[in-house]
MARFI-786133 format. One record per residue (C-alpha): z, y, x; residue in three letters. Coordinates in steps of 0.2 Angstrom, whole numbers, padded with zeros to 4 digits, always signed. Layout:
# residues N
ZYXALA ...
***
This chain:
# residues 310
-0072+0012+0601MET -0078+0014+0620GLU -0065+0001+0625GLU -0071-0011+0612LEU -0089-0009+0618LEU -0084-0011+0636ASN -0074-0026+0632SER -0081-0043+0638GLN -0076-0051+0621SER -0089-0040+0612PHE -0105-0051+0609SER -0116-0036+0603GLY -0117-0044+0586GLU -0109-0037+0570ILE -0100-0051+0561PRO -0106-0054+0543ILE -0092-0056+0531VAL -0097-0064+0514PRO -0092-0054+0499ILE -0078-0063+0489ARG -0083-0064+0471LYS -0067-0066+0463TRP -0074-0063+0446GLY -0083-0079+0446ARG -0067-0089+0451TRP -0057-0080+0438VAL -0070-0083+0424SER -0072-0102+0429ALA -0053-0104+0428VAL -0052-0096+0411ILE -0066-0107+0404ILE -0059-0123+0412VAL -0042-0118+0405GLY -0049-0115+0387ALA -0058-0131+0388PHE -0043-0141+0393VAL -0033-0133+0379ALA -0046-0137+0366LEU -0046-0155+0372ILE -0027-0156+0371LEU -0027-0148+0354GLY -0039-0160+0347LEU -0029-0174+0354ARG -0014-0169+0345HIS -0023-0164+0329ALA -0019-0174+0313GLN -0036-0183+0314ILE -0038-0202+0314VAL -0051-0202+0328TRP -0053-0221+0325GLY -0061-0218+0308ASP -0074-0206+0315VAL -0086-0220+0322PRO -0083-0230+0306LYS -0089-0215+0295PHE -0103-0211+0308PHE -0111-0228+0304ALA -0108-0228+0285TYR -0125-0231+0276ARG -0122-0216+0265THR -0121-0205+0281MET -0136-0213+0288ILE -0146-0211+0272ASN -0141-0192+0272GLY -0146-0191+0290MET -0163-0198+0286VAL -0165-0185+0271VAL -0160-0171+0283THR -0174-0175+0295VAL -0187-0178+0282ILE -0182-0161+0273LEU -0182-0152+0290ALA -0199-0158+0295CYS -0206-0154+0277ALA -0199-0137+0277CYS -0204-0133+0295GLN -0222-0139+0291GLY -0223-0129+0276LEU -0216-0114+0285GLY -0229-0116+0300VAL -0244-0118+0288VAL -0239-0103+0277LEU -0233-0093+0292GLY -0250-0094+0301VAL -0259-0090+0286ALA -0248-0075+0282ILE -0250-0069+0300ALA -0269-0070+0299ILE -0268-0060+0283MET -0257-0047+0292ARG -0272-0045+0304ARG -0285-0043+0291SER -0294-0026+0290LYS -0293-0028+0271ASN -0279-0016+0266PHE -0275-0026+0250VAL -0274-0043+0260VAL -0263-0035+0274SER -0252-0026+0261TRP -0249-0042+0251CYS -0244-0051+0267ALA -0232-0038+0272TRP -0224-0038+0255LEU -0222-0057+0256TYR -0213-0056+0272ILE -0202-0041+0266TYR -0197-0051+0251ILE -0193-0068+0259PHE -0184-0060+0274ARG -0174-0049+0263GLY -0167-0061+0251VAL -0153-0073+0258PRO -0159-0091+0259THR -0144-0097+0248LEU -0149-0085+0235LEU -0167-0091+0235GLN -0161-0109+0233LEU -0151-0103+0217TYR -0166-0094+0210ILE -0178-0109+0212TRP -0164-0121+0205TYR -0162-0110+0190ASN -0181-0106+0187LEU -0181-0116+0171ALA -0170-0102+0163LEU -0184-0090+0165ALA -0199-0101+0163PHE -0197-0116+0152LYS -0214-0123+0157THR -0226-0121+0171LEU -0245-0122+0171GLY -0261-0113+0166ILE -0262-0108+0147PRO -0275-0118+0138GLY -0277-0131+0152LEU -0260-0140+0156PHE -0242-0137+0155SER -0227-0146+0162VAL -0208-0144+0160SER -0200-0134+0174THR -0186-0146+0175ASN -0197-0160+0178SER -0206-0151+0193VAL -0191-0142+0201MET -0182-0157+0207THR -0168-0154+0220PRO -0180-0159+0234PHE -0193-0147+0228VAL -0181-0133+0226VAL -0175-0136+0244ALA -0193-0137+0250LEU -0197-0121+0242LEU -0181-0111+0246GLY -0181-0116+0265LEU -0199-0118+0268GLY -0205-0101+0260LEU -0190-0092+0269ASN -0195-0100+0286GLU -0214-0095+0283SER -0209-0076+0282ALA -0200-0077+0299TYR -0213-0088+0307TYR -0227-0076+0302ALA -0219-0063+0313GLU -0218-0076+0327ILE -0236-0080+0326VAL -0241-0061+0324ARG -0231-0058+0340ALA -0241-0072+0349GLY -0257-0065+0343PHE -0253-0048+0349ASN -0249-0055+0366SER -0268-0060+0369VAL -0277-0046+0377ASP -0289-0038+0366HIS -0303-0038+0379GLY -0304-0057+0377GLN -0308-0055+0359VAL -0321-0042+0363GLU -0328-0054+0376ALA -0329-0068+0364ALA -0338-0057+0351SER -0350-0052+0364SER -0356-0070+0367ILE -0359-0072+0348GLY -0343-0080+0342MET -0338-0078+0324LYS -0320-0072+0320PRO -0315-0089+0315SER -0321-0096+0331GLN -0313-0083+0341THR -0296-0086+0332MET -0298-0105+0335ARG -0304-0106+0353ARG -0298-0090+0361VAL -0283-0082+0352ILE -0273-0097+0346LEU -0273-0108+0362PRO -0267-0093+0372GLN -0254-0087+0359ALA -0247-0105+0358MET -0237-0101+0374ARG -0228-0087+0366VAL -0227-0096+0349ILE -0220-0113+0355ILE -0203-0108+0361PRO -0197-0099+0345PRO -0204-0113+0335THR -0193-0126+0343GLY -0178-0114+0340ASN -0183-0112+0322ASP -0184-0131+0320PHE -0167-0134+0327ILE -0161-0120+0316ASN -0170-0129+0301MET -0161-0145+0305LEU -0144-0136+0302LYS -0150-0125+0288ALA -0154-0141+0277THR -0135-0141+0274SER -0138-0127+0262LEU -0148-0139+0251ALA -0131-0148+0247SER -0128-0134+0234VAL -0143-0139+0224VAL -0139-0158+0224ALA -0150-0164+0238VAL -0141-0179+0246HIS -0143-0173+0264GLU -0131-0176+0278LEU -0118-0163+0272LEU -0118-0169+0254LEU -0117-0187+0259SER -0102-0182+0270THR -0093-0174+0255SER -0096-0190+0245ASN -0088-0200+0258ILE -0072-0189+0260TYR -0071-0187+0241ALA -0068-0206+0240ALA -0055-0208+0254ASN -0049-0190+0257PHE -0052-0192+0276ARG -0060-0175+0276ILE -0059-0170+0294MET -0064-0188+0300GLU -0080-0187+0289ALA -0084-0170+0295LEU -0082-0174+0313MET -0094-0189+0310ALA -0107-0177+0302ALA -0105-0165+0316ALA -0109-0179+0328LEU -0125-0183+0319TRP -0130-0165+0319TYR -0127-0164+0338MET -0138-0179+0341ILE -0152-0173+0330LEU -0151-0156+0339VAL -0151-0164+0356SER -0166-0174+0352ILE -0175-0159+0345ALA -0170-0149+0361SER -0177-0163+0372ILE -0194-0162+0363GLY -0194-0143+0364GLN -0191-0144+0383HIS -0206-0155+0386PHE -0218-0146+0374ILE -0213-0129+0382GLU -0216-0137+0399LYS -0233-0143+0394LYS -0239-0126+0387PHE -0231-0117+0401GLY -0240-0126+0415ASN -0255-0115+0421ASP -0265-0130+0427GLN -0264-0138+0409SER -0266-0122+0400ASN -0278-0126+0385PRO -0282-0107+0383SER -0293-0105+0399SER -0301-0122+0396MET -0305-0117+0378SER -0313-0100+0383LEU -0323-0108+0397LYS -0330-0122+0386LEU -0334-0109+0372SER -0343-0098+0385MET -0352-0113+0392ARG -0358-0118+0375ARG -0363-0101+0370SER -0373-0098+0386LEU -0382-0115+0385SER -0400-0115+0379PRO -0395-0123+0363ARG -0382-0109+0360GLY -0394-0095+0364LEU -0407-0103+0352MET -0394-0105+0338SER -0389-0087+0340ARG -0407-0081+0340GLY -0410-0090+0324ARG -0395-0082+0316ARG -0402-0065+0321GLY -0389-0060+0334THR -0402-0059+0348GLY -0400-0063+0366GLY -0393-0054+0381PHE -0401-0037+0386ALA 
***
């Protein structure tokens, strides 16, 4: 050691040797090898790849894709509306309302989605007619069309999950802001609309995008109740020409395109709500406080008997 320190070649600095991370290289080689093997396997598979673009552009396939998008949007919209309502009911101080909301979530989250579709599809076996006795009555079969069955089965199932997402968003808002809004005379409905919801959106939006992407794929379950969405349209194509794998690959390509478009939209929406400078929650709270502290706001609160500030 002394000889090393006294040597002229020693510069006084300890050399820094980077750590060789062999695990990264090994995992990269394995992944690339698996990808190449998959490509080679698909290349030698007994699939007529030239028929895939032809099936992709079939009018039946395109019509099924349109039905898939419409059904997914309708089911997601129903799930969002009911989910927000159920989440608000869960926060209610009324025990009966809160318990009913919990029971709703428990039932629709506990029963498999496919089983729910079968129950709605066979509802006419239990109830021949639907309506209010003495006022009106309609045949169950005339109401429970395949599209309505899919809308109820997928939409109600989604609402149960979405209610928990919204409830988590509500719980992410600090309770002190709710108390502050109440102290300036806001009603509970105003607090929910102007304070809680805008801030909870930053927590609610990301899983909402994931839910919609999942809904696009979950619409394939509606094929069992004769909804002519993308999967059933695909089965109609390969039932006529027996090109099963080619038609399924074309359907998979359509699903990937729809999911990619939804993912792009989700990215921009998350970016908008994740930007602190464009966060609508703070603007909404500032605007609400400014209106409440204005002379008109103070006079309106005085007329309601809430009184002014001490």
